[in-house]
C-alpha positions in Angstrom: 8.9 -31.9 -1.2 12.6 -30.8 -1.5 13.6 -27.1 -1.7 13.9 -27.2 -5.5 10.5 -28.7 -5.9 9.0 -26.2 -3.5 10.7 -23.4 -5.4 9.3 -24.5 -8.7 5.8 -24.8 -7.2 5.9 -21.3 -5.9 7.3 -20.0 -9.1 4.6 -21.6 -11.2 1.9 -20.4 -8.8 3.3 -16.8 -9.1 3.3 -17.0 -12.9 -0.2 -18.5 -13.0 -1.3 -15.5 -10.9 0.2 -13.2 -13.5 2.7 -11.6 -11.0 6.3 -10.6 -11.5 8.7 -11.4 -8.7 8.8 -7.7 -7.8 4.9 -7.6 -7.6 4.8 -10.7 -5.4 7.5 -9.3 -3.1 5.4 -6.2 -2.6 2.2 -8.0 -1.9 3.9 -10.6 0.4 6.2 -8.0 2.1 9.3 -10.1 1.1 12.7 -9.0 -0.1 13.5 -9.6 -3.7 16.6 -11.6 -2.9 14.6 -14.0 -0.5 12.0 -14.7 -3.2 14.5 -15.4 -5.9 16.5 -17.7 -3.7 13.4 -19.6 -2.7 12.3 -20.0 -6.3 15.7 -21.4 -7.5 15.9 -23.7 -4.4 18.9 -21.9 -2.8 17.1 -21.7 0.5 16.8 -25.2 1.8 14.1 -24.6 4.4 12.2 -21.4 4.0 10.2 -20.3 7.0 6.6 -21.6 7.2 5.6 -18.0 7.7 7.4 -16.9 4.6 5.6 -19.6 2.5 2.3 -18.7 4.2 2.9 -15.0 3.2 3.4 -16.0 -0.4 0.3 -18.2 -0.3 -1.8 -15.4 1.1 -0.4 -12.9 -1.4 -1.5 -15.3 -4.2 -5.0 -15.7 -2.7 -4.4 -19.3 -1.8 -4.0 -21.4 1.3 -0.7 -23.0 2.4 -2.0 -26.5 1.9 -3.5 -25.7 -1.5 -0.2 -24.1 -2.6 2.3 -26.8 -1.6 -0.2 -29.7 -1.8 1.7 -31.8 0.7 -0.4 -31.6 3.9 -3.5 -33.6 4.5 -6.7 -31.7 5.0 -8.1 -31.9 8.5 -11.1 -34.2 8.8 -14.2 -32.3 9.6 -17.8 -33.1 10.1 -19.1 -30.5 7.7 -22.5 -29.2 8.7 -25.1 -26.6 7.8 -26.6 -24.0 10.1 -30.3 -23.9 10.9 -30.6 -21.2 8.2 -28.8 -23.3 5.6 -25.3 -21.8 5.6 -22.4 -24.1 5.0 -19.6 -21.5 4.3 -18.8 -18.8 6.8 -16.8 -15.7 5.8 -15.4 -13.4 8.5 -14.2 -9.9 8.3 -11.0 -9.0 10.1 -10.9 -5.4 11.3 -13.6 -4.8 13.9 -14.5 -8.6 14.0 -11.3 -10.5 14.7 -9.3 -7.6 16.0 -10.2 -4.4 17.7 -10.2 -1.7 15.1 -7.3 0.5 14.0 -8.6 3.8 15.4 -6.2 3.5 18.4 -3.3 4.0 16.0 -4.6 7.5 15.2 -4.2 8.7 18.8 -0.8 7.1 19.1 0.6 8.7 16.0 -0.9 12.1 17.0 0.9 11.9 20.4 4.2 10.9 18.8 4.1 13.5 16.1 2.5 16.3 18.1 -0.2 16.7 15.5 -4.0 16.6 15.9 -5.8 13.3 15.7 -8.1 14.5 12.9 -5.1 15.2 10.6 -4.1 11.5 10.9 -7.6 10.2 10.5 -8.4 12.4 7.5 -5.3 11.3 5.6 -6.1 7.6 6.4 -9.7 7.8 5.3 -8.7 9.6 2.1 -6.2 6.9 1.0 -7.2 3.7 2.8 -9.2 2.3 0.0 -6.4 2.9 -2.5 -3.9 0.9 -0.4 -6.4 -1.9 0.4 -7.0 -2.2 -3.4 -3.3 -2.4 -4.1 -3.5 0.9 -6.1 -1.2 2.7 -3.6 1.9 1.2 -2.0 2.6 1.2 1.7 5.7 3.2 1.0 3.8 6.0 -0.8 1.1 5.9 1.9 3.7 6.3 4.7 5.5 9.1 2.8 2.3 11.0 2.2 1.3 10.6 5.9 4.7 11.9 7.0 4.4 14.9 4.7 0.8 15.6 5.9 2.1 15.6 9.6 5.3 17.5 8.9 7.6 14.7 10.1 10.5 12.8 8.5 8.8 9.4 8.5 5.9 7.4 9.7 5.4 3.6 9.5 1.6 3.2 9.7 1.9 -0.6 9.7 4.1 -0.5 12.8 1.5 1.5 14.7 -1.3 -0.7 13.5 0.4 -3.9 14.6 1.4 -2.4 18.0 -2.0 -1.1 19.0 -4.3 -3.7 17.4 -5.6 -6.4 19.8 -7.2 -9.7 19.1 -10.8 -10.3 20.0 -10.2 -13.5 21.9 -13.9 -14.5 22.0 -14.0 -14.5 18.2 -10.7 -16.5 18.0 -12.2 -19.2 20.1 -15.3 -19.2 18.0 -13.4 -19.5 14.7 -11.4 -22.4 16.1 -14.7 -24.1 16.8 -16.3 -23.1 13.5 -13.4 -24.4 11.5 -14.1 -27.9 12.8 -17.7 -27.9 11.6 -17.9 -25.5 8.6 -15.8 -24.3 5.7 -14.6 -20.9 6.7 -12.8 -18.0 5.0 -11.6 -14.4 5.5 -13.2 -11.7 3.4 -11.4 -8.5 4.3 -10.4 -5.0 3.2 -6.8 -4.9 4.3 -3.4 -3.4 3.5 -0.7 -5.4 1.7 1.1 -8.1 3.7 -1.0 -7.5 6.9 -2.7 -10.9 7.0 0.4 -13.0 7.1 2.0 -10.7 9.7 -1.2 -10.8 11.8 -1.3 -14.6 11.7 2.3 -14.8 12.6 1.8 -12.4 15.6 -1.3 -14.2 16.8 -3.6 -11.2 16.1 -5.9 -13.5 14.0 -6.3 -17.2 14.3 -3.7 -19.3 12.5 -6.1 -21.7 11.1 -6.5 -23.6 7.8 -8.9 -21.2 6.0 -10.6 -22.7 3.0 -10.6 -19.3 1.2 -8.8 -16.1 1.9 -10.0 -13.0 0.0 -7.4 -10.3 0.7 -8.5 -7.0 -1.0 -4.9 -5.9 -1.6 -4.3 -9.2 -3.5 -7.5 -9.3 -5.6 -7.6 -5.6 -6.2 -11.2 -5.2 -5.0 -12.8 -4.0 -1.8 -16.1 -4.3 -0.1 -18.8 -3.2 -0.8 -18.0 -3.6 -4.5 -20.3 -6.5 -5.6 -17.4 -7.9 -7.7 -15.5 -9.0 -4.5 -18.6 -10.8 -3.3 -18.9 -12.6 -6.7 -15.3 -13.7 -6.4 -15.8 -14.8 -2.8 -18.8 -16.9 -3.8 -16.9 -18.5 -6.7 -14.0 -19.4 -4.4 -16.4 -20.8 -1.8 -18.0 -23.0 -4.4 -21.4 -23.0 -2.8 -24.7 -21.3 -3.7 -25.2 -17.7 -2.4 -27.8 -18.9 0.0 -25.3 -21.1 1.7 -22.8 -18.3 2.5 -22.9 -16.4 5.8 -20.9 -13.1 6.2 -19.9 -11.8 9.6 -19.0 -8.1 9.3 -19.1 -4.9 11.3 -19.9 -2.5 8.5 -23.5 -2.0 7.5 -22.8 -1.2 3.8 -20.7 -4.4 3.5 -23.6 -6.5 5.0 -26.2 -4.7 2.8 -24.6 -5.8 -0.4 -24.2 -9.4 0.8 -27.8 -9.4 1.8 -28.9 -8.2 -1.6 -26.9 -11.1 -3.2 -28.8 -13.6 -1.1 -26.1 -14.3 1.5 -26.9 -14.7 5.2 -25.5 -11.9 7.3 -24.6 -11.2 11.0 -23.5 -7.8 12.2 -20.6 -7.8 14.7 -20.5 -5.1 17.3 -16.9 -4.3 18.3 -18.1 -2.5 21.4 -19.8 -5.7 22.6 -17.5 -8.5 21.5 -18.7 -11.2 23.9 -22.3 -10.6 23.2 -21.7 -10.5 19.5 -19.7 -13.8 19.6 -22.5 -15.5 21.5 -25.0 -14.3 18.9 -22.8 -15.7 16.1 -22.3 -19.0 17.9 -26.1 -19.4 18.3 -26.5 -18.7 14.6 -23.9 -21.4 13.8 -25.7 -24.1 15.7 -26.2 -26.9 13.2 -29.5 -27.9 11.8 -30.9 -31.0 13.6 
């Protein structure tokens, strides 16, 4: 596919999603000039990471969006419990959670940790649903702490660490099951995390990014959307998550569930691998 063809594909996908160029730029963390140049074919070879960021912002995969890469051959299986599609949460399951950022910001600003955490907890859901921009979140946090500026995303990306045992597990699972990400997360984070190696850069069958779909767990609507995208019955979906309320809703809907313990990542990964052993 040449650059003009790719630009038209991306433009059509954006329009089908009902997004303006400005809205897509915000969700994909791209500059307006970059997106417009890509859509009109002025950029001959846009970065694979840029195209991936656009795909993620549109709730699609790279291959599904551009349609020019063959799908990897997999021996698709079912677990002993009957699951064929595995959804993974991100924070607390694939990466060590964001709390470390609270302490770092507190040290750098000279403010108490609880002031940072209270602001975060008050506004996190709004940002993850796309109802509050990262700019507004950062400006509000800076005002709360009495400093000129704070970039929460920079602190998050700096202190967040991959859970290596889970990365290895996902790489294995992707060869035998259809897999997806189902996560409450801020705009543009998934593409950056994949690019930085914080989460596995795999060919996910479905990505449900809360900031793109405008829904967060444990709202039953996001599970309904995830089930539709997975294309399998509820009793063939398994959710790996570290939050009890998120797991409870999935369980009520008939999904299989496994709780991940961020404090015991190796033990949790072993439990998940055992659960993913295929049916004989």
